[in-house]
C-alpha positions as CSV (number, residue, x, y, z in Angstrom):
1,X,219.9,-14.5,-64.3
2,X,219.3,-17.3,-61.4
3,X,215.8,-14.8,-61.1
4,X,215.2,-15.5,-65.0
5,X,216.2,-19.2,-65.0
6,X,212.9,-19.4,-61.6
7,X,210.7,-16.9,-63.9
8,X,210.8,-19.6,-66.6
9,X,210.6,-23.2,-64.4
10,X,207.1,-21.3,-62.7
11,X,206.0,-20.4,-66.1
12,X,206.3,-23.2,-66.8
13,X,205.1,-25.3,-64.1
14,X,202.4,-23.3,-64.8
15,X,202.0,-24.3,-68.7
16,X,202.4,-28.2,-66.8
17,X,199.0,-27.3,-64.2
18,X,197.0,-26.5,-67.1
19,X,197.4,-28.8,-69.4
20,X,197.0,-31.4,-67.4
21,X,194.3,-29.9,-66.0
22,X,193.0,-28.9,-69.7
23,X,193.6,-32.9,-70.7
24,X,191.6,-34.3,-67.7
25,X,188.4,-31.8,-67.8
26,X,189.3,-33.7,-72.2
27,X,189.4,-36.8,-70.9
28,X,186.6,-36.5,-68.4
29,X,184.2,-34.4,-71.3
30,X,185.0,-36.7,-73.8
31,X,184.0,-40.6,-71.2
32,X,187.5,-41.4,-71.0
33,X,186.9,-41.4,-67.6
34,X,183.5,-42.9,-66.5
35,X,181.0,-41.1,-64.4
36,X,179.3,-41.3,-60.7
37,X,176.0,-42.6,-62.6
38,X,178.4,-44.7,-65.2
39,X,180.0,-46.5,-62.1
40,X,178.1,-49.6,-61.1
41,X,176.6,-50.0,-57.7
42,X,176.0,-53.8,-56.4
43,X,172.4,-54.2,-55.5
44,X,172.1,-54.7,-51.6
45,X,170.4,-57.8,-50.7
46,X,167.1,-58.4,-49.2
47,X,166.2,-62.0,-46.8
48,X,162.8,-61.8,-45.1
49,X,162.9,-64.5,-42.3
50,X,158.8,-65.1,-41.0
51,X,157.2,-66.9,-37.9
52,X,154.5,-68.2,-38.8
53,X,156.3,-69.7,-42.0
54,X,153.9,-68.9,-45.0
55,X,153.1,-65.8,-44.3
56,X,152.8,-63.8,-47.1
57,X,155.6,-60.7,-47.4
58,X,154.5,-57.8,-49.7
59,X,157.4,-55.4,-51.3
60,X,156.2,-51.6,-51.0
61,X,153.3,-53.3,-51.7
62,X,153.7,-56.3,-54.0
63,X,154.0,-60.2,-54.1
64,X,157.6,-61.2,-52.6
65,X,158.0,-64.1,-53.9
66,X,160.8,-64.8,-52.5
67,X,162.2,-64.8,-48.6
68,X,165.9,-63.5,-50.2
69,X,165.5,-60.5,-53.6
70,X,168.2,-58.5,-54.2
71,X,167.4,-54.5,-54.7
72,X,168.9,-51.5,-54.8
73,X,170.2,-48.9,-52.3
74,X,167.0,-46.7,-50.8
75,X,163.9,-47.5,-48.5
76,X,161.2,-49.6,-49.0
77,X,158.7,-51.3,-46.3
78,X,158.6,-55.0,-45.7
79,X,154.4,-56.5,-45.6
80,X,153.9,-59.9,-43.6
81,X,150.5,-61.0,-43.9
82,X,149.0,-64.2,-42.4
83,X,145.6,-66.0,-41.6
84,X,144.1,-66.2,-38.0
85,X,147.0,-63.4,-37.5
86,X,148.5,-59.8,-37.1
87,X,149.4,-58.1,-39.6
88,X,153.3,-56.8,-39.1
89,X,154.8,-53.7,-41.1
90,X,158.2,-53.0,-40.8
91,X,160.5,-50.2,-42.6
92,X,164.0,-51.5,-44.2
93,X,166.5,-48.8,-45.8
94,X,169.1,-51.2,-48.0
95,X,172.9,-50.8,-48.8
96,X,174.1,-50.5,-51.8
97,X,176.3,-54.5,-50.9
98,X,174.6,-55.8,-47.7
99,X,173.0,-58.2,-46.8
100,X,169.7,-57.2,-44.3
101,X,168.3,-60.1,-42.8
102,X,164.5,-59.4,-41.1
103,X,162.9,-61.3,-38.8
104,X,158.5,-60.5,-39.4
105,X,157.2,-63.0,-35.9
106,X,153.2,-62.9,-36.1
107,X,151.6,-62.8,-33.4
108,X,148.0,-64.6,-32.9
109,X,144.5,-62.8,-32.8
110,X,142.4,-62.8,-30.2
111,X,139.7,-65.6,-30.7
112,X,137.1,-63.1,-28.1
113,X,136.3,-59.8,-29.6
114,X,134.2,-58.9,-26.9
115,X,137.0,-60.1,-24.1
116,X,137.3,-55.9,-23.8
117,X,134.5,-55.2,-23.2
118,X,133.3,-58.1,-20.9
119,X,136.5,-57.2,-19.2
120,X,135.5,-53.7,-18.9
121,X,131.4,-54.4,-18.4
122,X,132.7,-56.8,-15.2
123,X,135.0,-53.6,-13.3
124,X,132.2,-51.1,-14.0
125,X,130.1,-54.1,-12.4
126,X,132.2,-54.5,-8.8
127,X,133.0,-51.0,-8.7
128,X,129.3,-49.7,-8.3
129,X,127.5,-52.4,-7.2
130,X,128.3,-52.2,-4.1
131,X,128.0,-48.1,-4.4
132,X,124.6,-48.4,-4.2
133,X,124.0,-51.1,-2.2
134,X,125.9,-48.8,0.6
135,X,123.5,-46.0,-0.6
136,X,120.1,-47.8,-1.0
137,X,121.6,-49.6,2.9
138,X,122.3,-45.6,4.1
139,X,118.1,-45.3,3.2
140,X,117.2,-48.0,4.7
141,X,118.6,-47.0,7.9
């Protein structure tokens, strides 16, 4: 008799678990349980601080109107340009619900376009002139 009671309890529990399981599956199919894509994800906030002020900011190639914007989670490219300065590119990974602050300090372009060539020429001159002078001096002796 005791064994029969345990078997009945086991069957009851199995039926109960099956009904609960089918109930959850049914509720999911009926849309009563929200799916992952239905749950709203809060956007992240991107703040871009630039120096010099007034630099143009581009987000994935499009101009950014404000230095602070809300973005969904993902990967982005920030370009900062200003005439007379070297442009800067920054890659940023945004997370939902978090604020990301980026600082972009641009470096002023050198006005000496040919400074590298002049330096190389001076280096060549001071390297080879003494060699030629010594060579000519040895030939005369």
